[in-house]
PDB file of the backbone (N, CA, C, O) and the ligand in Angstrom, with CONECT records:
HET     ZN  A 101       1
ATOM      1  N   MET A   1    -205.664   5.699 -29.940  1.00  0.00           N
ATOM      2  CA  MET A   1    -204.611   5.301 -30.893  1.00  0.00           C
ATOM      3  C   MET A   1    -203.354   4.893 -30.124  1.00  0.00           C
ATOM      4  O   MET A   1    -202.920   5.578 -29.197  1.00  0.00           O
ATOM      5  N   VAL A   2    -202.785   3.763 -30.533  1.00  0.00           N
ATOM      6  CA  VAL A   2    -201.538   3.320 -29.916  1.00  0.00           C
ATOM      7  C   VAL A   2    -200.375   3.826 -30.754  1.00  0.00           C
ATOM      8  O   VAL A   2    -200.270   3.535 -31.946  1.00  0.00           O
ATOM      9  N   LEU A   3    -199.519   4.576 -30.114  1.00  0.00           N
ATOM     10  CA  LEU A   3    -198.382   5.143 -30.823  1.00  0.00           C
ATOM     11  C   LEU A   3    -197.189   4.215 -30.714  1.00  0.00           C
ATOM     12  O   LEU A   3    -196.986   3.573 -29.684  1.00  0.00           O
ATOM     13  N   ASN A   4    -196.408   4.145 -31.766  1.00  0.00           N
ATOM     14  CA  ASN A   4    -195.112   3.500 -31.621  1.00  0.00           C
ATOM     15  C   ASN A   4    -194.052   4.587 -31.418  1.00  0.00           C
ATOM     16  O   ASN A   4    -194.360   5.779 -31.433  1.00  0.00           O
ATOM     17  N   CYS A   5    -192.787   4.152 -31.226  1.00  0.00           N
ATOM     18  CA  CYS A   5    -191.720   5.098 -30.904  1.00  0.00           C
ATOM     19  C   CYS A   5    -191.571   6.154 -31.994  1.00  0.00           C
ATOM     20  O   CYS A   5    -191.390   7.335 -31.699  1.00  0.00           O
ATOM     21  N   ARG A   6    -191.645   5.731 -33.244  1.00  0.00           N
ATOM     22  CA  ARG A   6    -191.484   6.655 -34.356  1.00  0.00           C
ATOM     23  C   ARG A   6    -192.539   7.765 -34.300  1.00  0.00           C
ATOM     24  O   ARG A   6    -192.232   8.936 -34.522  1.00  0.00           O
ATOM     25  N   HIS A   7    -193.767   7.386 -34.005  1.00  0.00           N
ATOM     26  CA  HIS A   7    -194.828   8.385 -33.875  1.00  0.00           C
ATOM     27  C   HIS A   7    -194.483   9.421 -32.810  1.00  0.00           C
ATOM     28  O   HIS A   7    -194.675  10.623 -32.992  1.00  0.00           O
ATOM     29  N   VAL A   8    -193.966   8.908 -31.685  1.00  0.00           N
ATOM     30  CA  VAL A   8    -193.644   9.807 -30.579  1.00  0.00           C
ATOM     31  C   VAL A   8    -192.512  10.748 -30.981  1.00  0.00           C
ATOM     32  O   VAL A   8    -192.567  11.943 -30.691  1.00  0.00           O
ATOM     33  N   TRP A   9    -191.469  10.206 -31.661  1.00  0.00           N
ATOM     34  CA  TRP A   9    -190.344  11.060 -32.052  1.00  0.00           C
ATOM     35  C   TRP A   9    -190.799  12.153 -33.009  1.00  0.00           C
ATOM     36  O   TRP A   9    -190.335  13.292 -32.949  1.00  0.00           O
ATOM     37  N   ASP A  10    -191.727  11.775 -33.903  1.00  0.00           N
ATOM     38  CA  ASP A  10    -192.240  12.766 -34.844  1.00  0.00           C
ATOM     39  C   ASP A  10    -192.959  13.919 -34.141  1.00  0.00           C
ATOM     40  O   ASP A  10    -193.028  15.036 -34.654  1.00  0.00           O
ATOM     41  N   ARG A  11    -193.485  13.622 -32.965  1.00  0.00           N
ATOM     42  CA  ARG A  11    -194.308  14.622 -32.282  1.00  0.00           C
ATOM     43  C   ARG A  11    -193.605  15.266 -31.100  1.00  0.00           C
ATOM     44  O   ARG A  11    -194.185  16.104 -30.411  1.00  0.00           O
ATOM     45  N   ILE A  12    -192.338  14.874 -30.859  1.00  0.00           N
ATOM     46  CA  ILE A  12    -191.749  15.237 -29.580  1.00  0.00           C
ATOM     47  C   ILE A  12    -191.549  16.750 -29.443  1.00  0.00           C
ATOM     48  O   ILE A  12    -191.691  17.294 -28.349  1.00  0.00           O
ATOM     49  N   SER A  13    -191.221  17.431 -30.547  1.00  0.00           N
ATOM     50  CA  SER A  13    -191.020  18.877 -30.411  1.00  0.00           C
ATOM     51  C   SER A  13    -192.355  19.589 -30.181  1.00  0.00           C
ATOM     52  O   SER A  13    -192.433  20.569 -29.441  1.00  0.00           O
ATOM     53  N   GLU A  14    -193.403  19.074 -30.834  1.00  0.00           N
ATOM     54  CA  GLU A  14    -194.732  19.646 -30.579  1.00  0.00           C
ATOM     55  C   GLU A  14    -195.195  19.350 -29.155  1.00  0.00           C
ATOM     56  O   GLU A  14    -195.859  20.166 -28.516  1.00  0.00           O
ATOM     57  N   TYR A  15    -194.828  18.169 -28.679  1.00  0.00           N
ATOM     58  CA  TYR A  15    -195.151  17.818 -27.295  1.00  0.00           C
ATOM     59  C   TYR A  15    -194.497  18.801 -26.334  1.00  0.00           C
ATOM     60  O   TYR A  15    -195.134  19.291 -25.402  1.00  0.00           O
ATOM     61  N   ILE A  16    -193.210  19.086 -26.572  1.00  0.00           N
ATOM     62  CA  ILE A  16    -192.490  20.019 -25.701  1.00  0.00           C
ATOM     63  C   ILE A  16    -193.066  21.427 -25.839  1.00  0.00           C
ATOM     64  O   ILE A  16    -193.193  22.153 -24.852  1.00  0.00           O
ATOM     65  N   ASP A  17    -193.413  21.807 -27.068  1.00  0.00           N
ATOM     66  CA  ASP A  17    -194.029  23.120 -27.292  1.00  0.00           C
ATOM     67  C   ASP A  17    -195.429  23.234 -26.692  1.00  0.00           C
ATOM     68  O   ASP A  17    -195.933  24.335 -26.468  1.00  0.00           O
ATOM     69  N   GLY A  18    -196.043  22.091 -26.439  1.00  0.00           N
ATOM     70  CA  GLY A  18    -197.412  22.106 -25.949  1.00  0.00           C
ATOM     71  C   GLY A  18    -198.430  22.363 -27.048  1.00  0.00           C
ATOM     72  O   GLY A  18    -199.543  22.815 -26.780  1.00  0.00           O
ATOM     73  N   SER A  19    -198.040  22.071 -28.301  1.00  0.00           N
ATOM     74  CA  SER A  19    -198.947  22.371 -29.410  1.00  0.00           C
ATOM     75  C   SER A  19    -199.745  21.158 -29.902  1.00  0.00           C
ATOM     76  O   SER A  19    -200.469  21.249 -30.894  1.00  0.00           O
ATOM     77  N   LEU A  20    -199.612  20.035 -29.213  1.00  0.00           N
ATOM     78  CA  LEU A  20    -200.408  18.864 -29.592  1.00  0.00           C
ATOM     79  C   LEU A  20    -201.843  18.998 -29.100  1.00  0.00           C
ATOM     80  O   LEU A  20    -202.116  19.663 -28.101  1.00  0.00           O
ATOM     81  N   SER A  21    -202.747  18.355 -29.821  1.00  0.00           N
ATOM     82  CA  SER A  21    -204.124  18.305 -29.329  1.00  0.00           C
ATOM     83  C   SER A  21    -204.159  17.457 -28.054  1.00  0.00           C
ATOM     84  O   SER A  21    -203.315  16.579 -27.873  1.00  0.00           O
ATOM     85  N   PRO A  22    -205.115  17.710 -27.183  1.00  0.00           N
ATOM     86  CA  PRO A  22    -205.173  16.973 -25.909  1.00  0.00           C
ATOM     87  C   PRO A  22    -205.187  15.459 -26.097  1.00  0.00           C
ATOM     88  O   PRO A  22    -204.591  14.735 -25.300  1.00  0.00           O
ATOM     89  N   GLU A  23    -205.870  14.966 -27.153  1.00  0.00           N
ATOM     90  CA  GLU A  23    -205.942  13.525 -27.368  1.00  0.00           C
ATOM     91  C   GLU A  23    -204.568  12.952 -27.694  1.00  0.00           C
ATOM     92  O   GLU A  23    -204.141  11.946 -27.129  1.00  0.00           O
ATOM     93  N   VAL A  24    -203.886  13.626 -28.627  1.00  0.00           N
ATOM     94  CA  VAL A  24    -202.564  13.132 -29.037  1.00  0.00           C
ATOM     95  C   VAL A  24    -201.582  13.256 -27.878  1.00  0.00           C
ATOM     96  O   VAL A  24    -200.752  12.376 -27.648  1.00  0.00           O
ATOM     97  N   ARG A  25    -201.692  14.350 -27.164  1.00  0.00           N
ATOM     98  CA  ARG A  25    -200.821  14.567 -26.016  1.00  0.00           C
ATOM     99  C   ARG A  25    -200.978  13.432 -24.989  1.00  0.00           C
ATOM    100  O   ARG A  25    -199.994  12.944 -24.433  1.00  0.00           O
ATOM    101  N   ALA A  26    -202.209  13.032 -24.755  1.00  0.00           N
ATOM    102  CA  ALA A  26    -202.465  11.939 -23.813  1.00  0.00           C
ATOM    103  C   ALA A  26    -201.841  10.636 -24.321  1.00  0.00           C
ATOM    104  O   ALA A  26    -201.286   9.859 -23.544  1.00  0.00           O
ATOM    105  N   ASP A  27    -201.942  10.405 -25.655  1.00  0.00           N
ATOM    106  CA  ASP A  27    -201.330   9.200 -26.225  1.00  0.00           C
ATOM    107  C   ASP A  27    -199.814   9.230 -26.061  1.00  0.00           C
ATOM    108  O   ASP A  27    -199.196   8.228 -25.701  1.00  0.00           O
ATOM    109  N   VAL A  28    -199.225  10.395 -26.329  1.00  0.00           N
ATOM    110  CA  VAL A  28    -197.769  10.524 -26.209  1.00  0.00           C
ATOM    111  C   VAL A  28    -197.355  10.328 -24.751  1.00  0.00           C
ATOM    112  O   VAL A  28    -196.384   9.626 -24.468  1.00  0.00           O
ATOM    113  N   GLU A  29    -198.082  10.942 -23.840  1.00  0.00           N
ATOM    114  CA  GLU A  29    -197.747  10.794 -22.423  1.00  0.00           C
ATOM    115  C   GLU A  29    -197.829   9.341 -21.974  1.00  0.00           C
ATOM    116  O   GLU A  29    -196.987   8.856 -21.218  1.00  0.00           O
ATOM    117  N   HIS A  30    -198.868   8.655 -22.460  1.00  0.00           N
ATOM    118  CA  HIS A  30    -199.018   7.254 -22.106  1.00  0.00           C
ATOM    119  C   HIS A  30    -197.826   6.448 -22.628  1.00  0.00           C
ATOM    120  O   HIS A  30    -197.292   5.592 -21.922  1.00  0.00           O
ATOM    121  N   HIS A  31    -197.412   6.728 -23.869  1.00  0.00           N
ATOM    122  CA  HIS A  31    -196.265   6.022 -24.425  1.00  0.00           C
ATOM    123  C   HIS A  31    -195.005   6.325 -23.613  1.00  0.00           C
ATOM    124  O   HIS A  31    -194.225   5.423 -23.305  1.00  0.00           O
ATOM    125  N   LEU A  32    -194.813   7.592 -23.272  1.00  0.00           N
ATOM    126  CA  LEU A  32    -193.613   7.993 -22.526  1.00  0.00           C
ATOM    127  C   LEU A  32    -193.538   7.298 -21.165  1.00  0.00           C
ATOM    128  O   LEU A  32    -192.455   6.976 -20.676  1.00  0.00           O
ATOM    129  N   GLU A  33    -194.691   7.077 -20.573  1.00  0.00           N
ATOM    130  CA  GLU A  33    -194.711   6.409 -19.272  1.00  0.00           C
ATOM    131  C   GLU A  33    -194.265   4.961 -19.370  1.00  0.00           C
ATOM    132  O   GLU A  33    -193.752   4.383 -18.412  1.00  0.00           O
ATOM    133  N   THR A  34    -194.473   4.386 -20.554  1.00  0.00           N
ATOM    134  CA  THR A  34    -194.220   2.951 -20.686  1.00  0.00           C
ATOM    135  C   THR A  34    -192.960   2.645 -21.489  1.00  0.00           C
ATOM    136  O   THR A  34    -192.559   1.484 -21.586  1.00  0.00           O
ATOM    137  N   CYS A  35    -192.330   3.666 -22.066  1.00  0.00           N
ATOM    138  CA  CYS A  35    -191.198   3.420 -22.953  1.00  0.00           C
ATOM    139  C   CYS A  35    -189.968   4.187 -22.481  1.00  0.00           C
ATOM    140  O   CYS A  35    -189.951   5.418 -22.502  1.00  0.00           O
ATOM    141  N   GLU A  36    -188.947   3.461 -22.059  1.00  0.00           N
ATOM    142  CA  GLU A  36    -187.725   4.096 -21.575  1.00  0.00           C
ATOM    143  C   GLU A  36    -186.984   4.827 -22.677  1.00  0.00           C
ATOM    144  O   GLU A  36    -186.383   5.877 -22.452  1.00  0.00           O
ATOM    145  N   ILE A  37    -187.037   4.252 -23.878  1.00  0.00           N
ATOM    146  CA  ILE A  37    -186.310   4.871 -24.990  1.00  0.00           C
ATOM    147  C   ILE A  37    -186.864   6.267 -25.259  1.00  0.00           C
ATOM    148  O   ILE A  37    -186.116   7.238 -25.377  1.00  0.00           O
ATOM    149  N   CYS A  38    -188.182   6.345 -25.352  1.00  0.00           N
ATOM    150  CA  CYS A  38    -188.783   7.627 -25.685  1.00  0.00           C
ATOM    151  C   CYS A  38    -188.642   8.627 -24.546  1.00  0.00           C
ATOM    152  O   CYS A  38    -188.496   9.821 -24.808  1.00  0.00           O
ATOM    153  N   SER A  39    -188.680   8.186 -23.301  1.00  0.00           N
ATOM    154  CA  SER A  39    -188.464   9.173 -22.247  1.00  0.00           C
ATOM    155  C   SER A  39    -187.028   9.672 -22.246  1.00  0.00           C
ATOM    156  O   SER A  39    -186.773  10.825 -21.900  1.00  0.00           O
ATOM    157  N   ALA A  40    -186.077   8.806 -22.635  1.00  0.00           N
ATOM    158  CA  ALA A  40    -184.695   9.271 -22.779  1.00  0.00           C
ATOM    159  C   ALA A  40    -184.576  10.270 -23.930  1.00  0.00           C
ATOM    160  O   ALA A  40    -183.873  11.275 -23.822  1.00  0.00           O
ATOM    161  N   VAL A  41    -185.278   9.978 -25.042  1.00  0.00           N
ATOM    162  CA  VAL A  41    -185.270  10.899 -26.174  1.00  0.00           C
ATOM    163  C   VAL A  41    -185.861  12.249 -25.768  1.00  0.00           C
ATOM    164  O   VAL A  41    -185.344  13.304 -26.135  1.00  0.00           O
ATOM    165  N   LEU A  42    -186.940  12.194 -25.015  1.00  0.00           N
ATOM    166  CA  LEU A  42    -187.563  13.435 -24.544  1.00  0.00           C
ATOM    167  C   LEU A  42    -186.589  14.240 -23.690  1.00  0.00           C
ATOM    168  O   LEU A  42    -186.460  15.452 -23.864  1.00  0.00           O
ATOM    169  N   ASP A  43    -185.905  13.565 -22.766  1.00  0.00           N
ATOM    170  CA  ASP A  43    -184.942  14.261 -21.906  1.00  0.00           C
ATOM    171  C   ASP A  43    -183.845  14.906 -22.711  1.00  0.00           C
ATOM    172  O   ASP A  43    -183.504  16.067 -22.484  1.00  0.00           O
ATOM    173  N   SER A  44    -183.277  14.155 -23.667  1.00  0.00           N
ATOM    174  CA  SER A  44    -182.153  14.735 -24.396  1.00  0.00           C
ATOM    175  C   SER A  44    -182.623  15.835 -25.340  1.00  0.00           C
ATOM    176  O   SER A  44    -181.896  16.800 -25.573  1.00  0.00           O
ATOM    177  N   THR A  45    -183.835  15.700 -25.888  1.00  0.00           N
ATOM    178  CA  THR A  45    -184.367  16.767 -26.734  1.00  0.00           C
ATOM    179  C   THR A  45    -184.558  18.041 -25.921  1.00  0.00           C
ATOM    180  O   THR A  45    -184.240  19.136 -26.385  1.00  0.00           O
ATOM    181  N   ARG A  46    -185.069  17.895 -24.732  1.00  0.00           N
ATOM    182  CA  ARG A  46    -185.218  19.063 -23.854  1.00  0.00           C
ATOM    183  C   ARG A  46    -183.872  19.708 -23.553  1.00  0.00           C
ATOM    184  O   ARG A  46    -183.751  20.933 -23.561  1.00  0.00           O
ATOM    185  N   ASN A  47    -182.866  18.887 -23.287  1.00  0.00           N
ATOM    186  CA  ASN A  47    -181.543  19.424 -22.991  1.00  0.00           C
ATOM    187  C   ASN A  47    -180.994  20.216 -24.157  1.00  0.00           C
ATOM    188  O   ASN A  47    -180.416  21.287 -23.974  1.00  0.00           O
ATOM    189  N   VAL A  48    -181.178  19.683 -25.369  1.00  0.00           N
ATOM    190  CA  VAL A  48    -180.691  20.385 -26.565  1.00  0.00           C
ATOM    191  C   VAL A  48    -181.403  21.729 -26.703  1.00  0.00           C
ATOM    192  O   VAL A  48    -180.779  22.747 -27.003  1.00  0.00           O
ATOM    193  N   ILE A  49    -182.712  21.716 -26.480  1.00  0.00           N
ATOM    194  CA  ILE A  49    -183.474  22.959 -26.596  1.00  0.00           C
ATOM    195  C   ILE A  49    -183.007  23.975 -25.560  1.00  0.00           C
ATOM    196  O   ILE A  49    -182.899  25.164 -25.858  1.00  0.00           O
ATOM    197  N   ILE A  50    -182.734  23.514 -24.354  1.00  0.00           N
ATOM    198  CA  ILE A  50    -182.244  24.416 -23.311  1.00  0.00           C
ATOM    199  C   ILE A  50    -180.906  25.020 -23.728  1.00  0.00           C
ATOM    200  O   ILE A  50    -180.667  26.214 -23.548  1.00  0.00           O
ATOM    201  N   LEU A  51    -180.031  24.172 -24.290  1.00  0.00           N
ATOM    202  CA  LEU A  51    -178.726  24.685 -24.728  1.00  0.00           C
ATOM    203  C   LEU A  51    -178.882  25.723 -25.832  1.00  0.00           C
ATOM    204  O   LEU A  51    -178.213  26.756 -25.819  1.00  0.00           O
ATOM    205  N   MET A  52    -179.773  25.445 -26.796  1.00  0.00           N
ATOM    206  CA  MET A  52    -179.937  26.369 -27.920  1.00  0.00           C
ATOM    207  C   MET A  52    -180.602  27.663 -27.481  1.00  0.00           C
ATOM    208  O   MET A  52    -180.342  28.728 -28.040  1.00  0.00           O
ATOM    209  N   ALA A  53    -181.460  27.560 -26.476  1.00  0.00           N
ATOM    210  CA  ALA A  53    -182.166  28.747 -26.010  1.00  0.00           C
ATOM    211  C   ALA A  53    -181.273  29.613 -25.122  1.00  0.00           C
ATOM    212  O   ALA A  53    -181.568  30.779 -24.861  1.00  0.00           O
ATOM    213  N   ASP A  54    -180.191  29.019 -24.674  1.00  0.00           N
ATOM    214  CA  ASP A  54    -179.275  29.722 -23.799  1.00  0.00           C
ATOM    215  C   ASP A  54    -178.472  30.740 -24.613  1.00  0.00           C
ATOM    216  O   ASP A  54    -178.046  30.452 -25.732  1.00  0.00           O
ATOM    217  N   ASP A  55    -178.273  31.915 -24.050  1.00  0.00           N
ATOM    218  CA  ASP A  55    -177.576  32.969 -24.789  1.00  0.00           C
ATOM    219  C   ASP A  55    -176.056  32.833 -24.749  1.00  0.00           C
ATOM    220  O   ASP A  55    -175.335  33.550 -25.443  1.00  0.00           O
ATOM    221  N   ARG A  56    -175.597  31.921 -23.942  1.00  0.00           N
ATOM    222  CA  ARG A  56    -174.140  31.794 -23.863  1.00  0.00           C
ATOM    223  C   ARG A  56    -173.544  31.431 -25.216  1.00  0.00           C
ATOM    224  O   ARG A  56    -174.076  30.591 -25.942  1.00  0.00           O
ATOM    225  N   VAL A  57    -172.461  32.060 -25.531  1.00  0.00           N
ATOM    226  CA  VAL A  57    -171.738  31.744 -26.752  1.00  0.00           C
ATOM    227  C   VAL A  57    -170.460  31.036 -26.348  1.00  0.00           C
ATOM    228  O   VAL A  57    -169.709  31.484 -25.482  1.00  0.00           O
ATOM    229  N   PHE A  58    -170.246  29.912 -27.012  1.00  0.00           N
ATOM    230  CA  PHE A  58    -169.029  29.183 -26.705  1.00  0.00           C
ATOM    231  C   PHE A  58    -167.914  29.704 -27.600  1.00  0.00           C
ATOM    232  O   PHE A  58    -167.900  29.447 -28.804  1.00  0.00           O
ATOM    233  N   GLU A  59    -166.985  30.431 -27.006  1.00  0.00           N
ATOM    234  CA  GLU A  59    -165.903  31.003 -27.802  1.00  0.00           C
ATOM    235  C   GLU A  59    -164.783  29.986 -27.945  1.00  0.00           C
ATOM    236  O   GLU A  59    -164.430  29.276 -27.003  1.00  0.00           O
ATOM    237  N   LEU A  60    -164.242  29.940 -29.138  1.00  0.00           N
ATOM    238  CA  LEU A  60    -163.120  29.057 -29.391  1.00  0.00           C
ATOM    239  C   LEU A  60    -161.853  29.727 -28.881  1.00  0.00           C
ATOM    240  O   LEU A  60    -161.749  30.953 -28.882  1.00  0.00           O
ATOM    241  N   PRO A  61    -160.897  28.924 -28.447  1.00  0.00           N
ATOM    242  CA  PRO A  61    -159.620  29.505 -28.034  1.00  0.00           C
ATOM    243  C   PRO A  61    -159.023  30.312 -29.184  1.00  0.00           C
ATOM    244  O   PRO A  61    -159.192  29.976 -30.356  1.00  0.00           O
ATOM    245  N   VAL A  62    -158.322  31.382 -28.820  1.00  0.00           N
ATOM    246  CA  VAL A  62    -157.763  32.297 -29.818  1.00  0.00           C
ATOM    247  C   VAL A  62    -156.976  31.555 -30.879  1.00  0.00           C
ATOM    248  O   VAL A  62    -157.062  31.854 -32.070  1.00  0.00           O
ATOM    249  N   ASP A  63    -156.212  30.585 -30.422  1.00  0.00           N
ATOM    250  CA  ASP A  63    -155.284  29.902 -31.310  1.00  0.00           C
ATOM    251  C   ASP A  63    -155.924  28.745 -32.075  1.00  0.00           C
ATOM    252  O   ASP A  63    -155.254  28.061 -32.850  1.00  0.00           O
ATOM    253  N   PHE A  64    -157.201  28.532 -31.860  1.00  0.00           N
ATOM    254  CA  PHE A  64    -157.841  27.306 -32.331  1.00  0.00           C
ATOM    255  C   PHE A  64    -157.705  27.113 -33.835  1.00  0.00           C
ATOM    256  O   PHE A  64    -157.345  26.031 -34.299  1.00  0.00           O
ATOM    257  N   SER A  65    -157.994  28.168 -34.594  1.00  0.00           N
ATOM    258  CA  SER A  65    -158.004  28.050 -36.045  1.00  0.00           C
ATOM    259  C   SER A  65    -156.620  27.678 -36.586  1.00  0.00           C
ATOM    260  O   SER A  65    -156.483  26.795 -37.434  1.00  0.00           O
ATOM    261  N   ARG A  66    -155.605  28.369 -36.078  1.00  0.00           N
ATOM    262  CA  ARG A  66    -154.255  28.098 -36.564  1.00  0.00           C
ATOM    263  C   ARG A  66    -153.844  26.663 -36.245  1.00  0.00           C
ATOM    264  O   ARG A  66    -153.267  25.965 -37.079  1.00  0.00           O
ATOM    265  N   ARG A  67    -154.155  26.237 -35.011  1.00  0.00           N
ATOM    266  CA  ARG A  67    -153.772  24.879 -34.629  1.00  0.00           C
ATOM    267  C   ARG A  67    -154.551  23.837 -35.414  1.00  0.00           C
ATOM    268  O   ARG A  67    -154.017  22.789 -35.777  1.00  0.00           O
ATOM    269  N   LEU A  68    -155.823  24.137 -35.672  1.00  0.00           N
ATOM    270  CA  LEU A  68    -156.633  23.204 -36.462  1.00  0.00           C
ATOM    271  C   LEU A  68    -156.032  23.022 -37.850  1.00  0.00           C
ATOM    272  O   LEU A  68    -155.914  21.900 -38.342  1.00  0.00           O
ATOM    273  N   HIS A  69    -155.657  24.122 -38.470  1.00  0.00           N
ATOM    274  CA  HIS A  69    -155.109  24.035 -39.821  1.00  0.00           C
ATOM    275  C   HIS A  69    -153.763  23.311 -39.839  1.00  0.00           C
ATOM    276  O   HIS A  69    -153.469  22.543 -40.755  1.00  0.00           O
ATOM    277  N   ALA A  70    -152.961  23.566 -38.823  1.00  0.00           N
ATOM    278  CA  ALA A  70    -151.674  22.868 -38.733  1.00  0.00           C
ATOM    279  C   ALA A  70    -151.908  21.366 -38.593  1.00  0.00           C
ATOM    280  O   ALA A  70    -151.231  20.545 -39.212  1.00  0.00           O
ATOM    281  N   ARG A  71    -152.878  21.044 -37.770  1.00  0.00           N
ATOM    282  CA  ARG A  71    -153.211  19.643 -37.528  1.00  0.00           C
ATOM    283  C   ARG A  71    -153.744  18.977 -38.802  1.00  0.00           C
ATOM    284  O   ARG A  71    -153.383  17.845 -39.122  1.00  0.00           O
ATOM    285  N   LEU A  72    -154.599  19.695 -39.513  1.00  0.00           N
ATOM    286  CA  LEU A  72    -155.147  19.168 -40.762  1.00  0.00           C
ATOM    287  C   LEU A  72    -154.050  18.966 -41.794  1.00  0.00           C
ATOM    288  O   LEU A  72    -154.009  17.943 -42.478  1.00  0.00           O
ATOM    289  N   ALA A  73    -153.167  19.942 -41.899  1.00  0.00           N
ATOM    290  CA  ALA A  73    -152.073  19.835 -42.860  1.00  0.00           C
ATOM    291  C   ALA A  73    -151.222  18.606 -42.569  1.00  0.00           C
ATOM    292  O   ALA A  73    -150.797  17.893 -43.477  1.00  0.00           O
ATOM    293  N   LEU A  74    -150.985  18.376 -41.275  1.00  0.00           N
ATOM    294  CA  LEU A  74    -150.199  17.214 -40.857  1.00  0.00           C
ATOM    295  C   LEU A  74    -150.931  15.919 -41.225  1.00  0.00           C
ATOM    296  O   LEU A  74    -150.334  14.985 -41.759  1.00  0.00           O
ATOM    297  N   ALA A  75    -152.227  15.883 -40.930  1.00  0.00           N
ATOM    298  CA  ALA A  75    -153.021  14.689 -41.217  1.00  0.00           C
ATOM    299  C   ALA A  75    -153.052  14.405 -42.715  1.00  0.00           C
ATOM    300  O   ALA A  75    -152.936  13.254 -43.137  1.00  0.00           O
ATOM    301  N   ILE A  76    -153.206  15.453 -43.511  1.00  0.00           N
ATOM    302  CA  ILE A  76    -153.239  15.287 -44.966  1.00  0.00           C
ATOM    303  C   ILE A  76    -151.891  14.763 -45.459  1.00  0.00           C
ATOM    304  O   ILE A  76    -151.831  13.880 -46.314  1.00  0.00           O
ATOM    305  N   ALA A  77    -150.823  15.316 -44.913  1.00  0.00           N
ATOM    306  CA  ALA A  77    -149.478  14.890 -45.320  1.00  0.00           C
ATOM    307  C   ALA A  77    -149.253  13.414 -44.996  1.00  0.00           C
ATOM    308  O   ALA A  77    -148.617  12.685 -45.756  1.00  0.00           O
ATOM    309  N   GLU A  78    -149.794  12.989 -43.840  1.00  0.00           N
ATOM    310  CA  GLU A  78    -149.617  11.592 -43.447  1.00  0.00           C
ATOM    311  C   GLU A  78    -150.477  10.656 -44.293  1.00  0.00           C
ATOM    312  O   GLU A  78    -150.056   9.560 -44.663  1.00  0.00           O
ATOM    313  N   GLU A  79    -151.695  11.118 -44.588  1.00  0.00           N
ATOM    314  CA  GLU A  79    -152.636  10.297 -45.338  1.00  0.00           C
ATOM    315  C   GLU A  79    -152.203  10.150 -46.787  1.00  0.00           C
ATOM    316  O   GLU A  79    -152.288   9.064 -47.360  1.00  0.00           O
ATOM    317  N   ALA A  80    -151.746  11.230 -47.370  1.00  0.00           N
ATOM    318  CA  ALA A  80    -151.437  11.257 -48.795  1.00  0.00           C
ATOM    319  C   ALA A  80    -150.028  11.780 -49.014  1.00  0.00           C
ATOM    320  O   ALA A  80    -149.833  12.950 -49.345  1.00  0.00           O
ATOM    321  N   PRO A  81    -149.054  10.912 -48.829  1.00  0.00           N
ATOM    322  CA  PRO A  81    -147.679  11.356 -49.083  1.00  0.00           C
ATOM    323  C   PRO A  81    -147.525  11.787 -50.539  1.00  0.00           C
ATOM    324  O   PRO A  81    -148.184  11.256 -51.433  1.00  0.00           O
ATOM    325  N   GLU A  82    -146.664  12.735 -50.753  1.00  0.00           N
ATOM    326  CA  GLU A  82    -146.519  13.278 -52.089  1.00  0.00           C
ATOM    327  C   GLU A  82    -146.170  12.190 -53.085  1.00  0.00           C
ATOM    328  O   GLU A  82    -145.225  11.428 -52.878  1.00  0.00           O
ATOM    329  N   GLN A  83    -146.923  12.118 -54.154  1.00  0.00           N
ATOM    330  CA  GLN A  83    -146.666  11.110 -55.178  1.00  0.00           C
ATOM    331  C   GLN A  83    -145.698  11.670 -56.216  1.00  0.00           C
ATOM    332  O   GLN A  83    -145.734  12.857 -56.543  1.00  0.00           O
ATOM    333  N   PRO A  84    -144.851  10.813 -56.718  1.00  0.00           N
ATOM    334  CA  PRO A  84    -144.014  11.285 -57.829  1.00  0.00           C
ATOM    335  C   PRO A  84    -144.896  11.638 -59.014  1.00  0.00           C
ATOM    336  O   PRO A  84    -145.823  10.902 -59.354  1.00  0.00           O
ATOM    337  N   ALA A  85    -144.604  12.754 -59.632  1.00  0.00           N
ATOM    338  CA  ALA A  85    -145.435  13.211 -60.749  1.00  0.00           C
ATOM    339  C   ALA A  85    -145.227  12.298 -61.953  1.00  0.00           C
ATOM    340  O   ALA A  85    -144.123  11.810 -62.196  1.00  0.00           O
ATOM    341  N   ASP A  86    -146.297  12.076 -62.696  1.00  0.00           N
ATOM    342  CA  ASP A  86    -146.194  11.274 -63.914  1.00  0.00           C
ATOM    343  C   ASP A  86    -145.630  12.126 -65.019  1.00  0.00           C
ATOM    344  O   ASP A  86    -146.170  13.180 -65.357  1.00  0.00           O
ATOM    345  N   GLY A  87    -144.560  11.667 -65.564  1.00  0.00           N
ATOM    346  CA  GLY A  87    -143.949  12.397 -66.680  1.00  0.00           C
ATOM    347  C   GLY A  87    -143.416  13.706 -66.197  1.00  0.00           C
ATOM    348  O   GLY A  87    -142.861  14.474 -66.982  1.00  0.00           O
TER     349      GLY A  87
HETATM  350 ZN    ZN A 101    -191.096   4.556 -27.429  1.00  0.00          ZN2+
END
């Protein structure tokens, strides 16, 4: 079976898990050898999985929430200046 890119993307997590049947796995490998797009997708999918599997927690700066809200309030004020009330 000749796979197109969409087929490979649908199977990429199973490919990484090693849960594909040998026949399908061979088809996916053949496609990956010949398709730069899919090998790039495979690389980035692996990277994401490595990041998610990593126990590190990315802590936000202590002040992050307060600054975010201040920033949002400012953006809202700029986007929607107070309208004169009707009546
Ligand atoms: Zn492809």
